[in-house]
Steps between C-alpha positions, in 0.01 A plus 500: 500500500817348648289306750296353216817397316642344816187290553484381139613147425567380146238246381611138494382182328248320721636163382877533539540822699737667253454867422297568187652682204358839410334339197330252737344765723144410589548126450453245776769261375817570306552385142768240586249329732239520226740348245600214732137425580402506132780251423383267778141515378615419146689194626230363733283327235797295375613419855146387582479286186825326591379436855158378390628170363500148632880497482529801731238373743642149519873572480671281756198275548560133571384247245165351602542138601278216383360467852362852498422547133142380547418759765195714422665802660786642291815600686537867589761670280817538708562858385232673702670838451432465127144383556433802721605729213307337215181407685217723622637756742833510319638719220167560325317590821770735623516681165119514488488669840738773379300545179171525690641765735622705203163468327326618816734801527437587136125463539492216248284188512660201665574246227279187498617140512840464335521125448765266637823634655685414177250708303484784753869571565575645152188720518587628848858583407385674181258720696758581768771578245270730303393691811831497686594856387176632653556306822857628537371853443195511722406178683549533877577133567739448209790438739329193642404372155854546365629301796235229453588462131872487586441227760272304266762509224770392747288211628435373147868529406611323818248219446632443147867504594457311825648786704384535856304815580675730747369460851388780729667595828375706791671840528335649807177677585338785307597825680220716354268663754143613452354842584469401865864395512426127521757287317395272216728222625429264210777253411680611184657254258745535213590281203824464308288520187393863550633808685143614571361464852137571578315469829198276452321674786533878452612495134819705553772401258875538462560464125874459470828439679543870574173499693614204711735729693209724595303192603782374721542841668125518563501148647789590731321816609182303565695244705651782705156645570372158603790441742462850647132435564 
């Protein structure tokens, strides 16, 4: 019995890594993460509407001169970061992909054509908000979706305010080994915008600052093994 107790580890939120409260037992993500995600989803339609305007797309554009005003090819909007969010492949597409994965997990029919991005974004956020409690309770990939929604909200906010998105820096190689003892060795990166680090090769993640210490120790140990070999 004591051995079982010694091996037991308290369940943690898959999104932030914090220990779950007793009332949250059985959930995948904690309620604070659910609340933050719900707030971001609620704000996304308005952020999208503000971005999807000529003023946002053309902010900072030079006035077209008389010499070029007769060109058949219109100038490309200078704010390509805004265009990438409001056009196909942007906010609407990224929210649609999350919705489709949730529908598949629930065994529901994938929704048909949803119209233009401006028409689709409110519908996507409504679906995701309504089904977020289920996803935080039982959906295996909710951690990735919470992070995707957080990043999408941050990108929209930064595009509106003109803030530069935090860059990524290399922080060493992934120290995880497979069953045969072979190291993953994939380059890991970190961003000032999130404490979460995830290896794009093996999928191992370090969700918060506390886990970074374990990562650093594992990297040092892996370096020692490499030098010894």
